[in-house]
N, C-alpha and C positions, 0 to 999 in steps of 0.2 A: 615551490611547488604550489599548485592550486588544487584544492578539493571543493567539490560542489555537491550539492543534493537537489534532486528534481523528481517530483511526483508527476510521472508522464501520462498517468491515467490510461494505460495500455497503448500498444503501438500498432497492432494489427486488427485484433479483435477484441470486443468488449461484451459483457453480458447486457443484453437489452435493458434490463431493469436499472443498469447503472449509466445507461446512455440517454436517459430521458432529460428534459429541460431542467427538472429540479429534483433534489433529493426527495422532497415531499411525494412526488409521483411514484417513485420507485420503492419507497420505504415499505408499503403494505405488501408489495411482491416479495421483498427481501425477508420480511418477517415471516410470511407464509412459507417461503422456502426453508428458512431455518427451522421452523416448527415441524414441517413434514419430515425432514431428515432426522429431527430429534425423536419424533413419535415412532418412526419405523425401526428404531434401535431397541425398542422395548421387547423384552423376552416373550411376553404374552400381550397380544392384542385384545384387550378387554372390549366389551361393548362401547364403553365411553371412548376409548381410543379409536376404535373403528368409526364411530360417529363423527368424531373430530376430523379424522383423515378425510372422510367423504365430504365433510362440510368445507374444509379448506380447498380440496381439489375442485369442488363444485363451484367455487368463486372464480375459477379460471377456465374460461370457455374452452372446451376441447380436451382438457386434461383427463376428465373422467371417461369421455366417450372415445378419444382417439390416442390417449396417452401423452399428448402434448398440447400446450397452449401457446400463446404468443411469448410468454416469458419463462415457462417452466416445462421440462420434458421428464417423463418417468422412464427409467431404464430398468427393464426386467431381464436379468441374465438367466436365472433358473426359476421356473414356475412363474405365475403371474399374481401380482398383488391385488389386481382388480378383476372381478368377473362381471360380465355384462350379459346376463340372461335375456333371451329374447322377450320383449314386451314387459320386462321388469326393471326396476332401478338398479344401478350398478351396486355392487357390494364388494367388501373386503374378503378375498377368497382364501387367505391364509390365517393361521393362528398366532404367529409370532415371528420373530426375527429369524429363527433357525429354519423356518419353513420355506424360505425363499431367498434368492440372491438379487439385489437390485437397489437403486437409489433414485433420488431426484437430482436433477442438474439444471443449471440455468441455460436458457437459449442464448446464443451468441450472434452477433452481427459484426460485419467489418467496420473498423474505424474509417472515417472519411479520409481519402488519399491526401488531401490538402493539410489535414490535421496532422497526420503522420509525418509528412515533409516538414511542417512547421516545428514539430517537436525536435527534428534533427537540426533545424536552423537555430533554435534556442540552444541546443547543446554546442553548436558552433560558436555561438556568442559567449558562452560560458568559458571556453578555452581551458577546460579543467584537465589536470593530469590524473586525477582520481575523481570519478563521478559515481556517487551513490544514486541508484536508480530505484524508485518506488512504483509499484504497480505495473510491473512488466509480466507478460503472460508466462514465459518460460525461458530457459536458456537458449533453446533453438530460435525462438522469436527474437530475443535479444541479439543473438549473434547475426541473424539475418538482417536485422535493423542496423547493426554496426557495419556489416559487410556491404550492404546494398543501398540503404537509404541515406545514411550519413554522407558517404562520398558523392551521391547524386545531387546534394545541395552545396557541394564544394567545401565540405568539412572533412577534416582528416579523421579516418577511422582509428579506433583504439586498438592496441596490441593484444589486451587481455580482456576476456568476457567471462564472467562467472555469475551464476544464479543457482541457488539451492531452493528446489520446490519447497513451499511452506504448507501451512495448515489451511489455507483459504481455498475453498472449492470453487471460487469465482475466477480463479486465474489472475490474482493480483499479488505477485510475489516482490521480494526485494532482491536487488542485484548489484553488481559493481562492474565498472569499466575502467581499466588503467592503461596509461600510455606506455610505450617502450621505456624501459629503465625503471619502471615502477612495478616491480614483480610482485605477485601475490605468493608469499612464502608459507602462509599457513592460513587455513580457514577452518571454522567450526560452527556447526548448526546447534541451535537450542529449540528446534521444533517440538522436541519431546519433553521439554521442561515442564514439570508439574509442581503444584502446591496442594494444600489440603482441599481446594476447590475442584482442581482438575488441570487440564491443559492451560498453560499460562498465555502463550503468544498466539495472537490471531494469524499472523504470518510466520515470522521467525525473528530471532534477534541474532542475525548472522554476524560472526566475527571474521574479519579479514586483516591479516597482518601484512603491511606493505613495506617493502625495502625501497628506500629512496636512493637516488643517484649520488647524494652526498654520504651515503653509508648509514643514514638513520633508519629507524623503525617507527612506523605509524600503525596503531591499532585502531581499526574502524568497526564500530558496532552499528549495524544498519537495522532499523526497525520501523514498523508501521503499526502503531497501536490501534486498539478498537476504535471503530467509526462512531460518530455521533449520529449517523444516518439512520439507524433502525435500532430497535430494542429500547427498553425504558432508560430514562436518564440515570436513575440509580444503578441499574445493572451495568450499563456502559461505563459509568464512572468507577465502579467497583473493579471492572475488568481492567481498565487503564491503570488504576492504582496497583493492581497486581502486577501488571507488566512493567510499570515503572520501578516497583520494588525488586523484581527479579533482574531487571537491567542493571539497577544500582548494585545488586549483589555480584553480578558478573564483573562490573566495572571495578568495585572494591577488591575482588579477588585477583584481577589483573594488576592493579596497583601493587598488591602484596607480592605478586609474581615478579615485580620489578619493572613493569611498563610505565613509562613516564608520559608518553605522548599518545593520548587516547581521545578519539572522537566518537560521539554518539550522534548519529545522523538519521534523518528521515522525517516522516509524517507522524507526529505523536498525537494528533487530533485533540489537542487540548491547549488552552491558553496558558501563558507562563505562571500566573498566579492561581491556576485551577488546582484544587486539592489533589487530584490524581498524579500531579507531576511533583509533588512535594519531595518524594524520595530522590529526585534528580536535581531540583532547583532550590529546595529548601533544607537540605541536609549538608552539614559541614564535613569536609571541605566542599564547597559548592562548585558545581560544574559551571562554566561560563558560557552563556548563550551568545553566539557570535553577533547577534543583533543588538546586544547590550555592550559589545566590546568598544573601546574608545576609538578603534580604527574603522568601525563600520560606517559606511556612507549609504544611507537609505534615500527614499524618495518622498519622505513625509507621511507614508502610510505604514502603520505599525504591523499590519497583518500580512499573511503570505497566501491566504486562499480568497478566491473571489475578488471582491472589490477592495480588499486589503484593509479592512476595518480591524479594530482591536480584537473583536470577537472572532476573527478569522486567522489569528496567529496560530497555525498548526504545525508548521514546518521548522525544523531545528538543525543547527550544527552546534553541539554542546562540546566544550573543550575542557580537558583536564587542565588544572591550574598551570602546570608547567608548560603545557602546549600553548595555553593562552598567552604566554610571554613570548612565543615565537611567531605571533600574528604580525604581518606587515600590512595587510589591507584586507577589507571584507566588504561585501555588498550583496545586493538583491538584483535578479534579473526577472522583470515583470512583463516584458514584451511579447511573451507568449500567451498572455492572459487577455481575455475580451472583458474589458472593464465597463460595467453598467449595461443598460439595455441596448444602447447604440454603440458600445465600444469606444466611448469618447472620454471616459474618466482618466485615462492615462495613455501614453503612446503604445502602440502594438505593432507587430510586424506588418509591413505593407502587403504581404501575401494573405493576410487575414481579412477577408471580405465580410464575414459574418461570425457569429459565435460558434458556429459548426466548424469553422476552420481553426479554432483555437488549439494551440499545442496542448494546453491544460487549463484547469482551474486554479492551479498552484503556481505561484512564482518560485523560481529557483534561488538558492542561496549559495554563495561562494565564499571562500576564505583562502588567502595566501599565507603560507607557512614557510618559514625559514628553517627547514630540517633536512 
């Protein structure tokens, strides 16, 4: 059987702030968005909180005056957060969280049709029996992609489609697609996992137990750790460390439960020797990174994101020791990525005419398992 992981970076719609040319362009928007939604949760809106809300909204043209800007929209459900007296500056019209119902959300826009189709083409090249998907909008979108887009490019659709909505308000969740004969016999979400600091997972650490045609059992933990795209380096590292610790706890618990064949897959947003991944890659017994497995055949580039540099090694298939012994082959699929400014760093799909046509900024990883 073949298992793969692929960060598809959304299939049909994507937050505009995530769809800019570089992370640096969208980072201030995402930081403002996160801060706005944090501030409105306060029980009492002090003068300082009100001033900060107005200042942040004022940075986004239209958000104070019309309730929406290019990147952010204010949703008022009961009462209004903002009052706009005639001839006077806008002001916060409520005294705290219990005085109104509403929130801020990111504006979305369609993903380019060619990019969506190229995502399906990459999936066709992978020929996976079990595909871990990172950054899918929701199960309905993933199912439509499977039913309509995948067959339209000459690729066989999957039999089973599952996605559990996670904690990210931007619509970037983790899901799974499996072929006929690879039934999902158990699934478990960890969206509510907490530690002393609070909610642990940015999206989820979704567990899927797969029955294989040979009668084996494969437990897959799919994750998408905290991004490096916004927030301070220290806070982002701390969040990923918490996520790695909890993922390791879940893994250790399943080993104690008797599972031998376990995969941790997805976008962990950290390099292998980064401190946040120590619970996964630096703790004994060590999980085996498929890119370090003796059977792995790469293309000379150590990373999975962007141009494939060492600092861009974000995507993983981590194997339990007993499962690592069942590997027969492994590799990377980079043809959906636009390499360099002109797309000339490495081969890409012939249907990719510009960077806007790229299936993703992430290469996909795959592994063949004899179970």
